PASE-972233 format. One line per 3 residues: number of its first residue (from 1); for each residue x, y, z of N, C-alpha, C. Coordinates in steps of 0.1 Angstrom, whole numbers, padded with zeros to 4 digits. Example, Ala and Ser with C-alpha at 12.3 -4.5 7.8 and 13.67 -1.06 7.14 Angstrom:
2
1> 0132:-0057:0078:0123:-0045:0078:0132:-0033:0078 | 0128:-0022:0071:0137:-0011:0071:0129:0000:0079
This chain:
106
1> 0931:1233:1035:0943:1227:1040:0948:1230:1053 | 0947:1217:1061:0955:1220:1073:0963:1211:1079 | 0977:1219:1086:0987:1211:1087:0984:1196:1095
4> 0970:1194:1102:0970:1182:1107:0968:1171:1099 | 0960:1177:1087:0956:1165:1075:0972:1160:1068 | 0980:1171:1066:0991:1163:1056:0998:1159:1069
7> 1003:1166:1081:1007:1159:1089:1003:1141:1091 | 0990:1138:1089:0984:1123:1090:0990:1117:1078 | 0989:1122:1067:0991:1119:1054:1003:1114:1055
10> 1014:1122:1059:1027:1122:1055:1034:1111:1069 | 1027:1109:1082:1026:1097:1088:1022:1083:1083 | 1012:1087:1079:1009:1072:1071:1021:1066:1059
13> 1022:1077:1053:1030:1072:1041:1045:1066:1048 | 1049:1076:1059:1061:1070:1065:1061:1055:1068 | 1050:1052:1073:1046:1040:1080:1047:1029:1070
16> 1037:1031:1059:1039:1024:1046:1050:1024:1039 | 1060:1032:1038:1072:1030:1030:1079:1024:1037 | 1082:1023:1055:1093:1014:1064:1089:0998:1059
19> 1073:0995:1062:1068:0985:1058:1072:0981:1048 | 1068:0986:1036:1075:0981:1018:1089:0981:1021 | 1100:0988:1023:1112:0987:1027:1117:0972:1033
22> 1110:0970:1043:1113:0958:1052:1108:0947:1041 | 1094:0945:1038:1090:0935:1029:1096:0933:1014 | 1105:0944:1011:1114:0943:0998:1125:0937:1005
25> 1128:0939:1013:1141:0932:1019:1142:0917:1022 | 1129:0909:1022:1128:0897:1023:1120:0891:1009 | 1122:0898:0998:1116:0893:0984:1131:0885:0983
28> 1126:0876:0969:1137:0865:0964:1148:0875:0957 | 1143:0882:0948:1152:0887:0941:1154:0901:0945 | 1161:0902:0956:1166:0916:0961:1168:0929:0952
31> 1177:0923:0944:1184:0931:0931:1173:0942:0926 | 1163:0929:0922:1150:0938:0912:1144:0950:0922 | 1146:0948:0933:1138:0956:0943:1146:0970:0949
34> 1160:0968:0942:1170:0977:0944:1163:0990:0949 | 1156:0996:0937:1149:1011:0936:1139:1011:0944 | 1133:1003:0947:1120:1003:0953:1123:1007:0965
37> 1134:0999:0970:1141:0995:0982:1146:1012:0987 | 1154:1017:0980:1161:1027:0981:1150:1040:0983 | 1140:1040:0972:1130:1052:0975:1120:1050:0987
40> 1117:1041:0992:1109:1035:1003:1116:1043:1015 | 1133:1041:1016:1141:1048:1027:1138:1061:1024 | 1139:1070:1010:1140:1084:1014:1127:1089:1015
43> 1116:1081:1011:1103:1089:1012:1098:1087:1028 | 1100:1076:1032:1104:1074:1045:1107:1085:1057 | 1120:1089:1050:1128:1099:1056:1119:1115:1057
46> 1118:1115:1043:1114:1128:1041:1096:1131:1044 | 1093:1116:1045:1073:1121:1051:1077:1124:1062 | 1089:1118:1077:1085:1119:1089:1094:1137:1090
49> 1103:1142:1080:1109:1151:1084:1098:1165:1078 | 1087:1161:1070:1079:1171:1067:1069:1170:1081 | 1065:1159:1085:1055:1162:1095:1062:1167:1108
52> 1077:1167:1114:1079:1174:1121:1080:1190:1118 | 1084:1192:1104:1086:1211:1101:1072:1211:1101 | 1063:1208:1101:1046:1209:1104:1044:1214:1120
55> 1051:1204:1124:1046:1202:1136:1049:1214:1146 | 1061:1215:1141:1069:1232:1151:1069:1242:1141 | 1056:1244:1132:1053:1253:1123:1066:1262:1118
58> 1077:1252:1109:1088:1260:1104:1082:1269:1092 | 1090:1276:1091:1092:1288:1081:1090:1279:1065 | 1097:1268:1069:1101:1266:1053:1090:1252:1050
61> 1080:1249:1059:1073:1236:1059:1064:1238:1043 | 1060:1248:1040:1056:1248:1026:1065:1241:1017 | 1078:1247:1017:1087:1240:1010:1095:1226:1008
64> 1094:1223:1020:1095:1208:1025:1082:1200:1020 | 1072:1204:1019:1060:1198:1015:1059:1196:1000 | 1068:1207:0995:1068:1207:0981:1081:1193:0975
67> 1088:1196:0983:1099:1183:0983:1096:1170:0983 | 1088:1168:0993:1080:1158:1001:1074:1150:0988 | 1065:1162:0983:1054:1156:0975:1065:1152:0962
70> 1076:1152:0954:1082:1152:0945:1088:1135:0951 | 1092:1134:0961:1103:1120:0965:1089:1109:0966 | 1073:1114:0973:1065:1104:0976:1061:1100:0960
73> 1060:1111:0951:1054:1108:0936:1065:1096:0931 | 1077:1097:0932:1088:1091:0926:1085:1078:0931 | 1083:1077:0945:1082:1065:0953:1069:1054:0951
76> 1060:1062:0947:1046:1054:0944:1043:1050:0929 | 1056:1059:0920:1056:1055:0907:1065:1041:0907 | 1076:1039:0916:1083:1027:0915:1077:1018:0921
79> 1074:1020:0930:1063:1009:0940:1052:1003:0927 | 1044:1011:0924:1035:1006:0909:1043:0995:0902 | 1052:0996:0900:1059:0987:0892:1055:0975:0894
82> 1057:0970:0907:1059:0959:0913:1047:0954:0921 | 1044:0937:0915:1028:0935:0919:1030:0932:0936 | 1039:0930:0945:1037:0924:0956:1027:0936:0963
85> 1021:0930:0971:1007:0937:0975:1017:0948:0989 | 1028:0945:0992:1031:0957:1003:1036:0968:0992 | 1040:0961:0978:1046:0978:0970:1030:0983:0965
88> 1022:0975:0961:1008:0977:0955:1003:0989:0966 | 1001:0986:0978:0999:0993:0990:1006:1004:0994 | 1019:1004:0992:1026:1018:0995:1024:1026:0983
91> 1026:1021:0975:1019:1028:0959:1008:1041:0959 | 0997:1034:0966:0983:1041:0969:0984:1055:0981 | 0993:1047:0988:0996:1055:0997:1005:1069:0993
94> 1017:1067:0989:1024:1074:0985:1018:1084:0974 | 1007:1082:0967:1001:1087:0958:0994:1098:0964 | 0987:1092:0977:0977:1104:0984:0985:1114:0989
97> 0996:1109:0999:1004:1118:1006:1014:1128:0993 | 1014:1124:0980:1020:1137:0970:1011:1143:0968 | 0996:1140:0965:0985:1150:0965:0982:1159:0975
100> 0982:1155:0987:0981:1163:1001:0993:1173:1003 | 1004:1170:1001:1017:1177:1002:1015:1186:0990 | 1013:1186:0976:1014:1195:0967:1005:1202:0971
103> 0990:1197:0978:0981:1209:0979:0985:1219:0992 | 0995:1213:1001:1001:1224:1011:1012:1228:1008 | 1020:1228:0995:1031:1235:0992:1023:1243:0983
106> 1011:1248:0975:1006:1255:0969:1000:1266:0977
């Protein structure tokens, strides 16, 4: 596993979460989407931070990737509960990123 592969997964996940976040805010029942919105924001933030930590060869990159995997998994699990296309797409991308980050952390 190279940093490049993990950085790419994190950046794709950040984009998917930002798109899902924005789309969830447009849904009719925003209250029902509250946890999805919260986790989209948190996941996008940690994915961006994880990518940056790897880009600058932080000595904490593996630990950050471990935390990133936990948050990506939680976000993916939440998104999977919703039938919207943006949520289903985000769930798939989050799951992939969680797997790649887990590999990087180990």
